[in-house]
N, C-alpha and C positions, 0 to 999 in steps of 0.2 A: 446519398450515404446519410444525411444527415437524420432523415425522416426514420432509418432503417436504426439507427443509434440510439434513437429516441425511444424509439418502441422498444428497444431490448430494455432500456434502464424500465419502461413501466410494465412490461412482461416481468422483470424479477422484482419489482417492487410495487405489485399494482396493488397489494393491501395498503401500503404505505402512502401512496399518492391518490388513492382513492378517499382517505381519511380527512386528508385536508380540504381547506374551501377552497384551493385555486385548481385550475384547469391544469389537469393532471401533466399534457405536454408544456405547460408555462414551467412547472416544479422540473421535468427531466431536461425541460432545456437549459435552464437556470444553472443545474447542476452539471451538464455537460459543458456548459460554455466556461464554470469556474474551473472545471478541471483540463479544459484547453489551455488554462494560463491567465485568466483575467481574475482581477482581484474582486470582492466582495462589491466595491461602488461601481467598478465596470462593468459588470454584470448588470447591477441595476440599470445603468445608464444605455446601454445596450437593448436590453429587455424594452427600455422605454421607448426606442427608436420601432421597436413592434407595437407600439400603442399597449404595453402592458406595464400597468403601475405597481411594482412590485420594490420594496426596500433591501436594501442591503442585509439589514438584519433580518429579514425574511431568507434570504439564500443562506446565512447562516443557519438558522433553525433549520432549513431542509438538509444542509449537510451534515449537520450534528446528528439530525435524527436520522438520516440512511445508515451513518455510521453506527450508530446505536441497534442496528438492525440485522447489521452485516454478520455472517458467519465466516469463521477461518477457513473453514474446512469447505472449500471449494471444490474438492477433486480428491483421489486418490494420491495418497504421500507417497512421492517416490523414494525409490529404494535409496539412491543417491542426490545428495542436495550438496550446494556449495555452501558455505556459512561464512559470514564476515561481518566488519563491523567499522562506524563510523563515526566520529564527533560529531554532534547539531547542538546548537545554542537552543536551551531552555530559560526564559526570563534571562539572557545574558550569560548564563552558566553552561557548563559544557556537560553536556549529557552523552551517551551512546547509544546509536540504533544499531541493532543487532538484527540481520535479516539474511534467511534461508532461501533460494531459489531453486528450481530444479533447470537444470544445464539442458535437458532437452525439449523442452518447451517454453523456458526463460518465466514460468509462473511463479510468482513470490508465492512462496509457502506457507510463510509466517514472517512477520515483524514485530519490535516492539524496543521502545526506549527505557534504558535503565541509568540511573545515574551514576553506576562503578561499570568498572571494567576487569574483571577478575576471573578467575576459576569460579565461583559461587555463582556470580551473574550467567557464566556461561552454561552452567550445571540447570540453573531457573529456565533458562530460554529452552534448552530440549527436552525440558520434562514438559514444559507448557505445550511444545509440540508434540509430544506424547499424548500429553492430557487431550487435545483437539483431535487429534487423527487417530486415537486408539493403539497407537503404534509408534516406533523408532525407528529414523534411515538407518538402512544398512551400513552407509557411508556418508561421512560427513568430508567434504574436500574444503582443506582451510589454509590458512596462511600459517608461520612460523611462532605466531604468537603462542607466550607461555601461558596464557588462559585458557588455552584449547587441549593442553594436555589432558584435560580430566574428562574427554571424550570416549578415550578407549574405555575408562572405568565405567563410564556410561551403559557400556556394551554396543559400543556404536565404533567403526573401523576409521581410525583417522588416517586421511591422505593428504599430506603438506604438497601443496603444488603453488610455484610463482608463475603467476601468468594464465594463458591458456584458457580452461573454462572458468576461472577466477572472473575474467574478465566481464562476465557476463554481469555477477552482482554488484562490479565497480562502475560497470555502463549503470547501471539501475540507482547506484547511488548519485551519479553523476545528475541522472532525469530528477531523481527526489529532490538535488539541492540546486537545480535549476529553477524547479516550481518553488520553494521555499525561499529563493531570491527575493521573490514579491513580495515577501514579509520580512525586508533586511536581513538575511539569513536566521532569521529568528522562526519557530513554527508558531501557528498563528494560535492563539489563546495560552500563550507560552507560560501561562501560572497554574494551568489545568492541566494534570497528565492525561484524564479520562477525556477531556476533549482533543488533546492531541492524539491518542490512540483512537479515537472517533475520525477524527480528521486522515489520518494513516490509513484506517480502514478505506475509506471512500477514494482515495486517493489508488493504494492497491486495486480495488474492485475497478476503477478506470484503466490503469495500465493493463491488469489481468484480459480484461472483457471488453473494452472499447478500443482501446489505442493499438494501433495498428504496427508493426514490427518489420522495418526493411530486413532483419537478419532470418525473419520469419516468411521472406517472400510477401511481406505485408500483409501478414493475417497476426488474429490476435493471439496469445497462449488460448484462449477458450477454443477457438477455432481447430488450432494444433491437435490438442486434447481432443476434440470430436474428431 
């Protein structure tokens, strides 16, 4: 299974890994170990057991480089998305992570971090989705937050739900926060939002394409889409 996952990374990012001086398998495995929950230094240590002399700074570079090459549009925009937001720490300050998930295959459609949580932030989030996918979702399932009242003015049907399908996005937030606990509840590179968004892209790539979900019969969202 490990070999298959590494191969998947190599296929998806062949041009990226082939431009690097390191063995492509070393880069792919380092990225995978990091996404599995190891810190940068623990990845360095683990790869050392395999006689691979890499540095934690090198792993950081590969993560950031991968994030810079990822595209958000990794599938057709579903007609219905579940949208929610949660508080995250950036440089010790409260920021807001908005995310949209496809309730059918658990794929994260888009996620972004903002300094505020209000109607204008919500509008910006949905405008970004439209810019990325070339269309808007037909329906947005949200909670009762007043910052979502603007959704209908954007031409999107608003459906307020408590529990049910909204649990999917809540579980993803839990998964993300368990990962960031390694960084003392702060995002890595917490002083640079561009770095955070690159990190977020690599995490979502792992979540959508490599991580198996029990709720999907141990398939990845990508396998469900296919």
